[in-house]
N, C-alpha and C positions, 0 to 999 in steps of 0.2 A: 504494500500500500504506500509506503514511503517512497518507493521507486516511482510508482505511478504519479504521485503528487509532485515529486521533484522534476520528473521529466515533463509532466504537463505544464507546470509553472515555467520551466525553462523554454519550452516551445511557445508558450503564450508570450513571454517576454520577447523572444525573437520575432514573433509575428507582429507585436506592437512596434518593435524597432523598425521592421520593414515598412509598416504603414506610416509611421511618423517621419522617417527619413526619406520616404519615397524611393527606397532602394530598388534598383533595377533587378528583376528576377529573371535570370537566364536559366531556362530549363533545357537540359540535355538528357535524353533518356538513359544514356550510359551512366551519367553522374547520379541520376535519381536511383537507378538500379543498384549502384554501388552503395549509396546512402541507405537504401532499404536493407541491403545485406549487412551493412554496419549495424543498423538498428536491430536486426535479428541476433547478431553475435553479442551486442551489448546487452540486450534484454536477457538472453540466456545467462550471460556472465553476471549480470546484476541479481537475477533470481537465485543463481547458484551462490553468490556471495552472501545474500540474505539468509539462505538456508544454512550456510556455513556458520554464520554468526548465531543463528538460532540453536544449532547443535553443538557448537564448539566455543572455545575461548577466543575472545576478541584479540587477546595478546598474541595468539598464534595465527588465527585466520587472517587478520588484517595485514600483517607484514608479508605473508605469503602471497596473498592476492595483489598487494601493492607492488610485488616484484614483477608485475606485467611489463615493466620497463625493460626487463632483460630480453624477452623476445623482440621487442621493438628495437633495442640496441643492436641485436644480431641482424635484424632485417635492414637497419640503417647501414651497417657495415658491409654485409654480404650481398644485399640486393641493390641498395642505392649507392654503394661505393663511398660512403662517408668515412672520414678519417678521425681517429681519436688521439689525444695526447696520452702519454704514459700515465699521467695522474688520473685521467678519465678512465682509462682501461683498468687501473688499479681499483678505482671506486666500483666499477662494474663487477670485478672479481669478488670484492668484499660483499656486494649485494647478493651475488650468487651463493657464496659460502654461508652467509648469514641465513639465507632462505633455507638451505639444506639443514643447517644446525637447528634452526627454530622448528622445522617441520618433522624432525625425527627424534626418537628417543635414543640418544647416542649410547647410553649405558646398555640398553637392550640390543642395539645394533651391533655393538662390539662383542657382547656376550654371545649372542645367537648367530651372528653374521647374517641376519635377515633384515630387510628393510621394514621397519615398523613405524607406522604413523602414530604420533603421540596424542592425537585428538580426533574425534569424529568429524569435526568441521573442516579438517585439512583437505580431504578429497574435493570438497566444494570450492575451497580457496584455490586449489590447483586448477580446477576447471575455469574459474574466473581468470586466473593467471595466464591461461592459454587462450581464452576467447576474447578478452578485451583487446589484446594486440591485433588480432585479425580484424576486429571492428575498426580500430584506429588506422590500420593500413588501408582498409577500404575507403574510409572517410577521407584520408589523405589524398587518394587518387581522385575522388569526386571533387574535392576542393581545388585540386590542381586544374581540373577540367573547366570549372565554372567560376566559383568564388566560394566563400565560406558560408554564405547565407542559405541558399537553397539546400545544399547537402545537410546542413545542421538542422534546418527546419524539418526536412524529410526524415532525418534520424530521430528527432524527438517525436514526430507524429507516428512513425513506425513503432517506436517503443511503447507509446501510449496504447496504440491499437493492439499490439501483441500482449501487453500486460492485461488489458481489459478482456481480451480473448481468453487468456490463461485463467483469469478470475471466473469468467462465465463457465468455461469447460470444467474446471476443477472445483467450482462452488466455493471459492474463497471469498471472504468478506473484506471489503476495503474500509480501512480505518484511517482517516486523515490524521497526520501527525499533530 
């Protein structure tokens, strides 16, 4: 419900911005399709993150999900050919190591030599960790094609429609924050 509320408000603010500033709205079907895809990935990631918070510890779920910058970093370097300084690369390595350390029970891992997740919310955090970057990569491509306005509005509308659909299908109740 909080996701629906925040995405709905964000979309409304963006729509008001478009109307007040008389911003030109360039519509290209590919950009719109990319934005809808981004909305799909962001919606699943947001719902997964919420479920992770519901089942697990915020001190574990949040830093793992927030590590979504790691796949974006890898895409930036290997797909878009971006270059990093040694300090930036060191920081990324620290983020990766800390995500692994936070998400596993190291004592059990060393003892049993098995990968053991230390909290039931971690699988949901990992799903968000993987899906948010895909959404951001799609929205980046849409923004490059047109501008930031239409793709973001499409993203917000897609998320609201998908969350309302989820609520209707699964009979969830929406409580405003």
